[in-house]
C-alpha positions as CSV (number, residue, x, y, z in Angstrom):
1,M,132.1,88.0,17.8
2,K,130.2,86.9,20.9
3,L,126.5,87.8,20.6
4,L,124.1,88.1,23.5
5,L,120.6,87.4,22.2
6,L,117.8,88.8,24.4
7,G,114.6,86.9,23.7
8,G,116.2,83.7,22.6
9,D,112.9,81.8,23.1
10,T,110.8,84.1,20.9
11,P,109.9,83.4,17.2
12,V,112.7,85.7,16.1
13,G,115.1,84.2,18.7
14,H,114.4,80.7,17.5
15,S,115.2,81.7,13.9
16,L,118.4,83.4,14.9
17,R,119.3,80.3,17.0
18,A,118.8,78.1,13.9
19,F,120.7,80.3,11.5
20,I,123.8,81.7,13.2
21,P,125.5,78.8,15.1
22,P,125.8,76.5,12.1
23,L,127.7,79.2,10.2
24,Q,130.4,79.0,13.0
25,R,131.2,82.7,12.6
26,H,129.9,84.0,15.9
27,E,129.3,82.7,19.4
28,L,125.6,83.0,20.4
29,V,124.6,83.4,24.1
30,L,120.9,83.1,24.8
31,T,118.7,84.8,27.3
32,P,115.0,83.9,27.4
33,L,112.4,86.7,27.5
34,E,111.6,85.9,31.1
35,G,115.3,86.4,31.9
36,T,115.1,90.0,30.7
37,R,112.6,91.1,33.4
38,W,115.2,92.9,35.4
39,K,114.1,94.7,38.5
40,R,117.3,96.8,38.9
41,E,120.0,98.2,36.7
42,R,122.7,96.3,38.6
43,Q,121.2,93.0,37.4
44,V,121.9,94.2,33.8
45,K,125.4,95.2,34.6
46,K,126.1,91.8,36.3
47,M,124.8,89.9,33.3
48,L,126.8,91.9,30.8
49,R,130.0,91.5,32.9
50,A,129.5,87.8,33.2
51,V,128.8,87.2,29.5
52,E,131.2,89.9,28.1
53,P,129.5,90.1,24.7
54,D,130.8,92.1,21.8
55,M,127.2,92.9,20.7
56,I,123.7,92.8,22.2
57,V,121.0,91.6,19.8
58,D,117.7,92.9,21.3
59,S,114.5,91.2,20.1
60,R,112.5,91.9,23.3
61,I,110.1,94.7,22.5
62,I,109.4,93.6,18.9
63,S,108.5,90.2,20.3
64,F,106.1,91.7,22.8
65,W,104.5,93.6,20.0
66,D,103.6,90.5,18.0
67,G,102.7,88.4,21.0
68,S,99.8,88.3,23.4
69,E,101.6,90.3,26.1
70,S,101.2,94.0,26.5
71,V,104.3,96.2,26.4
72,S,104.7,98.1,29.6
73,S,106.7,101.3,30.3
74,A,109.0,99.1,32.4
75,E,110.5,97.9,29.1
76,L,111.7,101.4,28.4
77,E,113.5,101.6,31.7
78,R,115.1,98.2,31.1
79,T,116.2,99.4,27.6
80,Q,117.7,102.5,29.2
81,W,119.6,100.2,31.7
82,L,120.9,98.1,28.8
83,A,121.9,101.1,26.7
84,R,123.8,102.8,29.5
85,S,125.6,99.6,30.5
86,A,126.5,98.8,26.9
87,Q,127.9,102.2,26.4
88,R,130.0,102.0,29.6
89,L,131.3,98.6,28.7
90,G,131.9,99.3,25.0
91,I,129.4,96.8,23.8
92,R,127.7,97.2,20.4
93,Y,123.9,97.2,20.4
94,F,121.7,95.8,17.6
95,Y,118.1,96.8,18.3
96,L,115.2,95.2,16.3
97,S,112.3,97.6,15.8
98,S,109.2,97.7,13.6
99,S,107.3,99.6,10.9
100,Q,104.7,100.2,13.6
101,V,106.6,103.4,14.6
102,F,104.8,104.9,11.6
103,A,101.1,105.9,11.5
104,G,100.8,104.6,8.0
105,S,99.4,107.8,6.3
106,L,101.9,107.8,3.4
107,K,100.9,106.3,0.1
108,R,104.5,105.4,-0.7
109,P,106.9,103.1,1.3
110,Y,108.5,104.7,4.3
111,R,112.2,105.7,4.2
112,E,114.6,105.9,7.1
113,S,114.5,109.7,6.7
114,D,110.7,109.9,7.3
115,T,109.6,111.1,10.7
116,P,107.9,108.3,12.8
117,D,104.5,109.5,13.8
118,S,102.5,106.6,15.3
119,Q,99.9,107.7,17.8
120,E,99.4,104.1,19.0
121,P,100.8,103.4,22.5
122,K,102.9,100.4,21.3
123,G,104.2,102.3,18.3
124,Q,105.2,105.2,20.5
125,L,106.9,102.9,23.0
126,L,108.9,101.2,20.2
127,L,110.0,104.6,19.0
128,K,111.1,105.8,22.5
129,A,113.1,102.6,22.9
130,E,114.8,103.2,19.5
131,Q,115.7,106.8,20.5
132,L,117.0,105.7,23.9
133,V,119.4,103.2,22.2
134,R,120.5,105.5,19.5
135,D,121.0,108.5,21.8
136,T,122.9,106.5,24.5
137,V,125.1,103.9,22.6
138,E,127.7,105.1,20.2
139,D,127.7,101.8,18.3
140,A,123.9,101.3,18.0
141,F,122.3,99.7,15.0
142,V,118.5,99.9,14.6
143,L,116.7,97.6,12.1
144,R,113.0,98.3,11.5
145,L,111.2,95.3,10.2
146,G,107.9,94.9,8.3
147,W,105.1,92.8,9.8
148,L,106.6,89.6,11.2
149,F,105.1,86.2,10.6
150,S,106.1,82.8,11.9
151,G,104.4,79.4,12.4
152,R,105.8,79.5,16.0
153,G,103.9,81.4,18.7
154,P,103.2,83.7,20.2
155,S,102.5,85.6,17.0
156,H,99.6,87.1,15.1
157,F,100.2,84.6,12.3
158,K,99.7,81.7,14.7
159,L,96.5,83.3,16.0
160,M,95.2,83.5,12.4
161,L,96.0,79.8,11.9
162,D,94.3,79.0,15.3
163,Q,91.2,80.7,14.0
164,L,91.1,78.7,10.8
165,C,91.9,75.5,12.7
166,A,89.0,76.1,15.0
167,G,86.6,76.8,12.1
168,E,86.4,80.5,12.9
169,R,86.0,83.2,10.3
170,L,89.2,85.1,9.4
171,K,88.6,88.8,8.3
172,A,91.2,91.1,6.7
173,S,91.3,94.1,4.5
174,D,93.7,95.4,1.8
175,S,93.1,98.8,3.3
176,R,96.0,97.8,5.6
177,R,99.3,97.3,3.8
178,D,102.8,96.2,4.9
179,C,105.8,94.3,3.7
180,P,105.6,91.0,5.6
181,V,108.8,89.3,6.6
182,H,109.3,85.7,8.0
183,T,111.5,85.3,11.0
184,A,113.9,83.2,9.0
185,E,114.4,86.1,6.7
186,V,115.1,88.3,9.8
187,A,117.8,85.9,10.9
188,R,119.4,85.9,7.4
189,V,119.4,89.7,7.3
190,V,120.6,90.2,10.9
191,A,123.4,87.6,10.4
192,G,124.5,89.2,7.2
193,I,124.8,92.7,8.8
194,I,126.6,91.3,11.8
195,D,129.1,89.5,9.6
196,Q,129.9,92.8,7.8
197,I,130.1,94.8,11.1
198,S,132.6,92.2,12.4
199,V,134.9,93.0,9.5
200,G,134.7,96.8,9.6
201,A,131.3,97.9,8.3
202,P,129.6,100.7,10.2
203,A,128.2,99.5,13.5
204,R,125.8,102.5,13.8
205,G,122.8,103.2,11.7
206,L,119.1,103.0,11.0
207,Y,117.8,100.8,8.3
208,H,114.5,99.2,7.0
209,Y,113.9,95.7,5.9
210,G,110.8,93.9,4.7
211,S,110.4,91.1,2.2
212,A,109.7,91.8,-1.5
213,G,106.1,92.2,-2.5
214,D,104.4,94.9,-0.4
215,T,100.9,93.6,0.0
216,G,97.5,94.2,1.6
217,Y,96.5,92.0,4.6
218,F,93.6,90.4,2.7
219,A,95.9,89.4,-0.2
220,F,98.4,88.0,2.4
221,C,95.6,86.0,4.0
222,E,94.5,84.7,0.6
223,A,98.0,83.3,0.1
224,L,98.0,81.8,3.6
225,V,94.6,80.1,3.0
226,A,95.8,78.8,-0.4
227,F,98.8,77.0,1.2
228,A,96.9,76.0,4.4
229,S,94.0,74.4,2.5
230,Q,96.4,71.7,1.2
231,F,96.3,70.1,4.7
232,D,93.4,68.2,6.2
233,V,93.3,70.3,9.4
234,F,92.5,73.4,7.2
235,S,90.3,71.7,4.7
236,H,87.5,74.3,5.1
237,A,89.9,77.3,5.3
238,T,88.8,78.7,1.9
239,E,85.2,79.1,3.2
240,L,86.4,81.0,6.3
241,L,88.2,83.9,4.7
242,A,86.2,87.1,4.4
243,E,87.0,90.7,3.4
244,E,86.7,93.1,6.4
245,S,84.5,96.1,5.8
246,M,86.4,99.3,6.5
247,P,85.2,102.9,6.6
248,E,85.3,104.7,3.2
249,G,88.7,106.3,2.6
250,F,90.4,104.2,5.4
251,A,93.9,103.3,4.5
252,I,97.0,102.4,6.5
253,N,100.2,101.7,4.6
254,R,103.3,100.7,6.6
255,S,105.3,99.3,3.8
256,L,109.1,100.1,4.0
257,D,111.6,101.4,1.4
258,C,114.5,99.0,1.7
259,T,116.9,100.7,-0.7
260,A,119.4,101.8,1.9
261,I,120.1,98.4,3.3
262,R,120.7,97.0,-0.2
263,H,123.1,99.8,-1.0
264,Q,125.1,99.7,2.3
265,F,125.1,95.9,2.9
266,G,124.2,94.3,-0.5
267,I,121.2,92.6,1.1
268,Q,118.6,91.6,-1.5
269,R,114.9,91.2,-0.6
270,R,113.3,87.8,-1.0
271,P,109.5,87.4,-1.7
272,W,107.4,86.8,1.4
273,R,105.4,84.2,-0.5
274,D,108.4,81.9,-0.5
275,F,107.9,81.5,3.3
276,V,104.2,81.1,3.8
277,E,104.0,77.3,3.3
278,R,107.1,76.9,5.5
279,A,105.3,78.8,8.3
280,V,102.1,76.8,7.9
281,R,104.1,73.5,8.0
282,R,105.9,74.6,11.2
283,Y,102.6,75.5,12.8
284,I,101.2,72.0,12.0
285,E,104.4,70.3,13.4
286,L,104.2,72.3,16.6
287,Y,100.5,72.7,17.4
288,C,98.5,70.0,15.6
289,K,98.1,66.9,17.7
290,E,97.7,64.6,14.7
291,V,100.0,64.8,11.7
292,S,98.1,66.1,8.7
293,H,98.9,65.0,5.2
294,D,98.6,66.9,1.9
295,R,95.4,66.2,0.2
């Protein structure tokens, strides 16, 4: 299939670019995030007619969420333009969403059947975009992901490493829980689903994916510091991690139940811990001026 990747220069986009082309199963056409700032619907139609993709892979809004840019309501209108054009032209639509559509009040992992109830502006916008795609495009596939991390920016993970590199204190709390997932894992899962869709698997649905090992944010940061402290640039990292004080009874749990994606597509979860050192090394390669060596 010919895949049109929107947001090819984002952390998720870079991982998809590294994973899909070497397999030589699908053709990947890239559009950078800046190239998706359409002003009119006809620009979207023109792009889709020029590329003639079999599927759109949309990583725009989830990338805004984890980056430094705010998500404006204009992205909803652009999503509507995309969805309408995709439906008219018979193009499948693969939309990447987030566990942030949930408020995090449940004590158990969220299932696809649970009602999204986020009161945060970004979470509501993510959900509205989901609904637009699912209500408009017949062949629409929505994949909600756990908290994304990558050594490449813009991302919250990179900001945490920036803090440690600058000698600033890093605070986190296990009162916040999620199932982290490295962008390379996102690429593996997305590619696996697309492979199966290309040979007849259902092209419409809603699924959850997060790496194995639901965890609190402080525990995640402990693992991050443990790996990072092996390198000279983070030699004082262990002294900088502190547990954030939260109000009594405060708890947010956005971990995801990933049973459905395993049953439908046979996709097994891999531990997020397997990817932390990889992300730290990539950060050092990209953003540290002097190459640091293991101690």
